[in-house]
C-alpha positions in Angstrom: 0.0 0.0 0.0 2.9 2.4 0.7 4.3 1.6 -2.7 1.0 2.3 -4.4 0.7 5.5 -2.5 4.1 6.7 -3.6 3.4 5.7 -7.2 0.2 7.8 -7.2 1.8 10.8 -5.5 5.3 11.3 -6.9 6.0 12.9 -10.3 6.2 10.4 -13.1 8.3 8.4 -14.0 9.6 7.6 -10.4 13.0 6.0 -10.1 13.5 2.8 -8.1 15.9 4.7 -5.8 13.2 7.3 -5.0 10.5 4.7 -4.5 12.8 2.7 -2.2 13.5 5.7 -0.1 9.9 6.7 0.1 8.8 3.3 1.2 11.8 2.6 3.4 12.9 -0.6 1.8 15.9 -1.8 -0.3 16.0 -1.4 -4.0 16.1 -5.2 -4.4 12.9 -5.5 -2.3 11.3 -2.8 -4.4 11.9 -4.8 -7.6 10.2 -7.8 -5.9 7.2 -5.6 -4.8 6.8 -4.1 -8.3 6.7 -7.7 -9.7 4.1 -8.7 -7.0 1.9 -5.7 -7.8 2.1 -6.4 -11.5 1.2 -10.1 -10.9 -1.9 -8.8 -8.9 -3.2 -6.8 -11.9 -1.7 -3.4 -11.3 -0.5 -1.8 -14.5 2.9 -0.3 -13.9 4.9 1.0 -16.9 8.6 1.4 -16.9 11.8 -0.6 -16.1 14.8 -0.5 -13.8 17.1 2.4 -14.7 14.3 4.5 -16.3 11.5 4.8 -13.7 8.0 3.6 -13.1 4.5 5.0 -13.9 1.3 3.8 -12.5 -1.0 3.6 -15.5 -4.0 1.7 -14.0 -4.8 1.1 -10.3 -7.4 -1.6 -9.8 -7.6 -0.7 -6.1 -9.4 2.5 -6.9 -12.8 2.9 -8.5 -13.0 4.8 -11.8 -13.7 8.5 -11.4 -14.8 11.2 -13.8 -14.5 14.9 -13.5 -14.9 17.8 -15.8 -11.8 19.9 -16.6 -13.1 22.7 -14.4 -13.8 20.3 -11.5 -10.2 19.0 -11.8 -8.8 22.6 -11.6 -11.1 23.3 -8.6 -9.6 20.3 -6.8 -6.1 21.3 -7.6 -6.7 24.9 -6.4 -8.4 23.7 -3.2 -5.6 21.3 -2.2 -2.9 23.9 -3.1 -4.5 26.5 -0.8 -4.1 24.1 2.2 -0.4 25.1 2.2 -1.5 28.7 3.3 -3.0 27.4 6.5 0.3 26.6 8.3 -0.9 23.0 9.1 1.6 20.7 7.4 -0.3 17.5 8.4 -3.5 18.8 6.8 -1.6 19.9 3.7 0.1 16.5 3.3 -3.3 14.7 3.7 -4.8 16.9 1.0 -1.9 16.1 -1.4 -2.2 12.4 -0.7 -6.0 12.4 -1.3 -5.6 14.3 -4.5 -3.0 11.8 -5.7 -5.5 9.0 -5.1 -8.2 10.9 -7.0 -5.9 11.6 -10.0 -4.7 8.0 -10.0 -8.3 6.9 -10.6 -9.0 9.2 -13.5 -9.0 8.1 -17.1 -5.8 8.9 -18.9 -7.0 12.0 -20.7 -8.3 13.6 -17.5 -5.1 12.6 -15.6 -3.1 14.5 -18.2 -5.4 17.5 -17.7 -4.6 17.4 -14.0 -0.9 17.3 -14.7 -1.2 20.3 -17.1 -4.0 22.4 -15.6 -4.2 26.0 -16.8 -4.9 27.3 -13.3 -2.4 27.2 -10.4 -2.5 28.6 -6.9 0.4 30.7 -5.6 0.7 33.6 -3.3 3.6 35.0 -1.3 3.8 33.2 2.1 2.0 35.3 4.7 3.3 35.4 8.2 1.2 33.3 10.5 1.3 32.9 14.3 3.1 29.7 15.3 1.0 26.9 16.7 3.0 25.1 19.5 0.4 22.5 20.6 -0.3 19.0 19.1 -3.0 19.7 16.5 -3.6 15.9 16.0 -4.7 15.7 19.7 -7.0 18.7 19.3 -8.5 17.2 16.1 -9.0 13.8 17.9 -10.7 15.6 20.8 -13.2 17.2 18.4 -14.0 14.0 16.6 -14.0 11.7 19.6 -15.7 14.2 21.9 -13.5 14.3 24.9 -12.4 17.4 26.8 -9.0 19.0 26.8 -7.1 21.0 29.4 -5.5 24.2 28.1 -3.4 27.1 29.3 -4.6 30.1 27.3 -3.0 33.6 27.1 -5.5 36.1 25.8 -4.9 39.4 23.9 -4.4 41.2 27.2 -1.6 38.8 28.0 -3.6 37.2 30.9 -3.1 33.5 31.3 -5.9 31.1 32.5 -6.2 27.3 32.8 -9.4 25.9 31.5 -11.1 22.6 30.6 -12.7 22.9 27.1 -15.2 20.7 25.3 -13.8 21.3 21.8 -16.5 21.5 19.1 -14.5 22.4 15.9 -11.8 24.5 14.3 -11.9 27.1 11.6 -9.1 28.6 9.5 -9.0 32.3 8.7 -6.3 34.2 6.6 -4.7 35.3 9.9 -5.0 32.4 12.4 -6.6 29.1 13.4 -9.6 29.3 15.7 -11.1 26.8 18.1 -14.8 26.8 19.1 -15.6 25.1 22.3 -17.6 25.1 25.5 -15.5 26.5 28.3 -16.3 24.8 31.6 -14.5 27.7 33.5 -16.8 30.4 32.0 -19.8 28.0 31.5 -20.4 29.2 28.0 -19.3 29.0 24.4 -16.0 30.6 23.7 -13.7 31.1 20.6 -10.0 30.7 21.1 -7.0 31.6 18.9 -5.1 28.3 18.7 -1.6 30.0 18.6 -2.4 31.5 22.0 -2.9 28.0 23.6 0.4 27.4 25.4 -0.5 23.9 26.8 -2.8 21.2 25.7 -3.6 17.9 27.5 -6.2 15.3 27.2 -9.1 15.6 29.7 -11.3 12.9 31.2 -14.7 14.3 30.4 -16.6 12.7 27.5 -19.4 14.7 25.9 -20.4 12.1 23.3 -22.8 12.3 21.5 -23.5 16.0 22.1 -20.9 17.7 19.8 -23.1 18.0 16.7 -26.0 19.5 18.7 -23.8 21.8 20.7 -22.2 23.0 17.4 -25.6 23.7 16.0 -26.7 25.6 19.1 -23.5 27.7 18.8 -24.2 28.5 15.2 -27.8 29.4 16.0 -26.6 31.6 18.9 -24.0 33.5 16.8 -26.5 33.9 13.8 -29.1 35.4 16.1 -26.4 37.8 17.5 -25.4 38.8 14.0 -29.0 39.4 12.9 -29.6 41.6 16.0 -26.6 43.7 15.1 -27.5 44.2 11.5 -31.1 45.0 12.2 -30.3 47.9 14.6 -31.4 51.3 13.2 -28.6 53.6 12.0 -28.0 56.7 14.1 -29.5 60.0 12.9 -27.0 62.2 11.0 
């Protein structure tokens, strides 16, 4: 599976040396694995000394996208690099590689030579020092986390949070959660979290409903503000 993943993701043709390094095996073992995949029905073009190209992957169902849909996928995954979350960016590139590997040959060539590309000067972003994988797991698996948070006034507090979800903005990564210290919904700038530890409180299966309640609350607040009459001039 690691070899198939590398064949999908890396620029074609991929040398045996590069594939061996990516999959952390010897070149001799790589040749045996290529032969095994071919025997199992995977169409891999190329030979030793030239490089390999995955031309048909039976492990993936056939996909079909329009040219504009392909460019939208490429732009979406490329924009992940602007978020400052390397794990999410790598996951996006791997997912895109699997999608492209399942495309018919003509559409795969369109993906390789799309007319639209995403590039922008790297914007400075606040450094996140906590384990984002733990925070994501807490959101999905619905368990609390203990955090040390330093707010915009440089005041530090220790809190237990029921994390509901994260959102990315051009400036920073935000966390929405129920703060047990303040007994209410709060939004936190993730770069201001100085310590993150797993808590013992489970709030399963309440996360989806709590998130809906939060959205309803914020929507009502926004509507109240927009409906206020303008002051007389």
